[in-house]
N, C-alpha and C positions, 0 to 999 in steps of 0.2 A: 821677110819681104822689105824691099827698100822703101824708105820714107822720102817725101819730098818736101818742097817749101811752098808756102802759101803765096797767094798774090800779094798779101801785105808784105811779106818778107822781100818779094821781088820789087815792089814798089819803094820799100825802104832802101835796099841796095842801090837801086837806080837813082834815087834821090841823093843818096850820099855821095855817089860817084859824080854826079852832075854838079853838086855843090863844091865837091873837091876841085874839079877841073875849072870851074868858074872862079873860085876864090884864090886858086894857086897858079893857074895858068898852065898847069902841068897835064899832060895826057895820062889817063888812066884806062887800063885795058881789063882789070879785074878788080873786085872790091870785096871786103869781108865785113859782114855785121854779125852781131850776137842776136839770136832769137829770143823771145821771152822764155822759151823752153830751156835756154842756157846752151843750146847747140849753136856753133858758129856756122855761118853760110857764106861761102865764097862763090861769087857769081862772075861770069865772064860778061863783058859789056858789048853791046851791038848798037849799031845806028848812031854812032857818036857824031853830034853835030855842035861845034863850038863857035859861038859869036861873041862880040864885045861884051854884051850885057846879058847873055844867057847861054846856058849849055843844056842840051838834051842827050839823053842816052836810054837804052833799053836793056832789059833782062829777059831772057827766055825763061818762061814758067816751066819748072820741072816738077811734075807732081808725083814722082817716084813711081811705084807700083799701083797707085789709086788712080782709077779710070775716070779722072776729072776732065771736063770738056775744056778747061783752060790750059791743060798741059800742052806745052809747045807754042803757045801764043806769047806775043811780046807785051811786057808791061813796061811802059815809057815813063820817064820823069823829065820834066822841063824845069829848071831852076834859074830864076832870073832875080835881079836886083828890084827890091821894093823900097823906093825912096820916100814912099808916104808913111813908112813905119820907122818910128825912132827905136832907140835901143830899149830892151825890156828891162826888167828888174835887174838890179845890180849891174847894169851895162851890158847884160846878156843880149845876143842877137834875138831877133824875133822871127817866126817862121809862120807864114799863111799857106795853108794846103787847100787845094781845090781840084776838082775832077775836069778833065778835058774830054775829048772825043772818046767815045767807047766806054766811058764810066757812067754807070747809071746815076739818075737824079731821083731823090725820094719825093713822091707826090702824095703819099698817104700816112697818117700817124701811126705810132706804135712800134716803129722800127728803131734801129740803133741810133740813127740820125734823125734831126728834126726835118720836117717838110722843107724842100727847097735845097737842101745840102746835097753835096755829091755823096754817093753811096760808098763812102771810104769809112769803115767802121773805126770805133774808138781805139782798139789795140794798134791797128795799122797807122793811124794818126800819131799815136804815141811813138811807135817805133820810127816813123819818118822824122818826127821832130827830134828824138833823141840822136839819131844818126847825123842829121844835118847840123845840130847844134855842136856835136862833136867835131865836125869839120870846121865850124865857125871858130871855136876855141883853138883848134890847131892853127888856123890862119889868122888869129887875133882880129876877128871881124865882129863887129858888134851892132851892124845895121840891120836892115830887114831883107828877108828873101821870100819870094814866091815860089811854091812848088805846085806845079800842076801834073797830075797823074792822068795819062791816057792809055787806051788799048785799041790799037788799029783794028782788031777783029771783034771789039767788044760788043758793038751792036748786034752783030750776027749771032755771036756766041750766047748772048743774052736770051735768045729764044729757045735755048735749050736748057735754061735754068728756071728757077722759081720766080726771077725778078718781074716779068710781066704779071704774074699772079699777085705778087705783093705790092704792085703799084710802083716799081722802080723802072723808070723809062730810060731808054737811050744807050743802055749798055749793062756790063757786068758790075758787081760789087767788088770792092777790094776788102778781102776779108782775112780772118785768121786770129785765134786768141793765144795759140801756143807758137805760131811761126813756122810750124812744120805741119805736113800732111801725112797722117797715118793712113795706110792702105784700108779702103773700105770702112772708114771710121763710123761707127754707129753714133758717136757723139755728134758728128756732123748732121746726121739726120735728125737726131733729138733737138739740136740747136735750131734747126729749120722749123720743126714743129713748134717750138717755143716762140719763134718769131711770129709765125702765123696766129698763134693763140694771142700773143701779146698785141698784135695789130688789132685783131677783132675787139679785144677787151678796150683798147684805147678808143675804139669807135663807139663805145657806149653799150655794147651789147653783154648781158650776163648769161647768155645762152649760146651754145655752139653746137653745130652738126659736124660729125667727123665720119670719115670713111677710111678704111685701109688703103685704098688706091682708086684708080680711075673707074673700075668696074662699078663700084658702089655709086659712084657720082653718076655715071651713065645709067644705072638702074633707076635712080631717082628722076632723072630727066625723062627717060622713055616711059616709065610706068605712071609717074605723077605729074609729069610736065613741069617739075621744078628744077631749075638749074642750080646745082651745089657747087658752082665754080667759086663761091665765097666760102666753101667749107674748108675744114683742115684735113688734109691727108696725114693719117697717123702711122701708115706703114704698118710694121709688126708691133710697134711700141705703144701698145694700147694702155698698159699701166702707166708707163711714164707720161702718156698724154693726159690721163685722168689726174695724175699728181700735179702736173703743171696747170691744169684747168682749175684745180681747187686752189692752188697757190696764188693764181692770178684773180681768183674771185668769181668764177663762173658758178652759176647756181643750178644750171640745166645742161645735159648733154644728150645728144641723140647720136647713135652709132648705127650706120647702115652698111652691111657687109653680106658677102657669100657665106653660106653654111659652112663651107669647108674652113674658113677662117675664123668665124665666130663661135663654131662649136667648141673650140678650145677654151674660149672665154667662159663658156658655160660650165666647164670644169675648174675654173679659177686660174687658168693659165693666161698670164698678162704679157707675155712676149710670144707671138703666135708663129714665129720662125720655125721651120721644120727642124732645124738643128737643136732648137731649145725643147721642143716637145711635139710629138705627133701621136696623139691618141684619139684621132677623130672618131675611127669606127668603134672603139670601146666606149667612147662617151655616147655616141648615137645608139649603141646596143643598150647601154644602161638606161638611157631615156625610154627606149622602146620597152624594155623590161618593166619599167615603172607603169606603163600603159597596158601591161598584161599582153604584150605581143608574144606570140608563140615561140618556143625555143628554136624551131626549124628557121623561122624568119630571123630571129636574132643571130643565129650562126651564119646565115646568109649575109647579113650586114657586116658581121666581123670578117668575112671573106672578101668584102668589096675593096677595090682598089681606090675608088673616087666617092666623094660624099654624093655626087649627082646620081650614081648607080645606087647608092644606099637610100637616097630619097625616093627613087623610083620603087624600090621594094616596099618602103613604108606606104607609099601611095596606093600600092596594089593591095596592101593589108587594110586599107581604109583607117589606119590609125595615124596618118601624116599630120593631120591638123592638131590632134591632141599631143603628139610627141613635140612638135615644133612650138606649140604654145608653152609648154614646159620649158623647153630650151630657152625660148625668149625671156621668160620670167627668171630663169637661173642666171642668164647673162646680166640682166639689170641688178640682180641680187649682188653679184660678185663685183660689178662696176661700183656700186654704191658702198659696198664693203671696202673696196680699195680707197674710196673717197672719204671713208669713215663718217659716213652719213652727212657730209657737207655738200652733196651734189645730188640732184635727182637725175637718174639715168633712164633713157628709153632706148629701144633698138628696133630696127626692121631687118629681117632675115629674107634672104632670097636664094635661088638657084637658077643657073642660066636656063636650064630647059623648063622648069616648072614655075618661074616667076616668083611672086611674093609667097614665102612660107609661113611667115608669122610676123606680128608686131606686138609690141608691149601694149598694155592697156591704154596708156596715155599718149601713145606715138601719134594718134590722129590730130592731137592738139598742136602738134609741130606743123602740120600742113597749114593751118590758120597762120601761125607765126611766120613760117618762111614765106608764104604767098604775100602776106603783108609786107614783109621786108623786101621781097622781089618787086612788088608794085611801087614801093617807095623809091626803089633805086632806078626804075624806068623814067 
């Protein structure tokens, strides 16, 4: 599969090209940078606008075979003289970076940038600075330059990202740690989970509610009237989420999820994607056997295609409550084992057709915590 280049790489390329045209007076139609990964990126330039004291241009984001919402959008850079800045250390030019239209602005703590800054992360800032300073050395310029990154479609695109949820307003983030985009990068999802956990920890909380996806959040809202909008979506990366929660100093964790996802955790499986493991019926059958469910019913469970169907069979056997209670206990056991005893885990299990199936012994305490937090935010 074909890799692409991050918004950070695009911003750095556009900034380098704009700086080159401003300082040399020469037109540039394409530019090459080196990404932190060591892979060179040659970008064609669009929307070039040259003025006496500033130059702007754009690079079209190419996400490769990764289905990123920013693929095809223009990442723009405007470079202008900054007469308020003197030369830096050893006569080196100085570079000030900010975000313009379509680049988000940080409004909550715990993110890569402090509150008030443009959502241009550290690595893209370093890339932009490196490439612009390279041009300054080439042009023998040691004054100040301003670099403004903008994204014409950024405000609209941001609605399809995590930014509104994270408290980044007004546009997208300029991101990237390696400079390249690997198709369907698991690391990108894990990085997002870490950001959400870090943000919550920075707000002073040592407990966190997580859910694999929107269904768990909807269940909490519809069943208990609690809006888990401030929870963390852990996707299939439950083990990684626990690891990061421990690392960041969380003491308690609540996971709410569908039986089809969390039954795997009851077997010690910490990545619940079907390509990693799919032993849902085998685990349900094992828990049923522990409650002395008949062999005929166990065989029916093993023949089920969906966990909803299996739950229906257990309900008819009048063993559902006992089985699900054991499942919930085992989920907590494996989560705490993963955390090496440094974190207390609780869980709530549900099925679409049958509603709540079970919750761990201390899960009810969470409703007090979450209700207090929600009331405080109103």
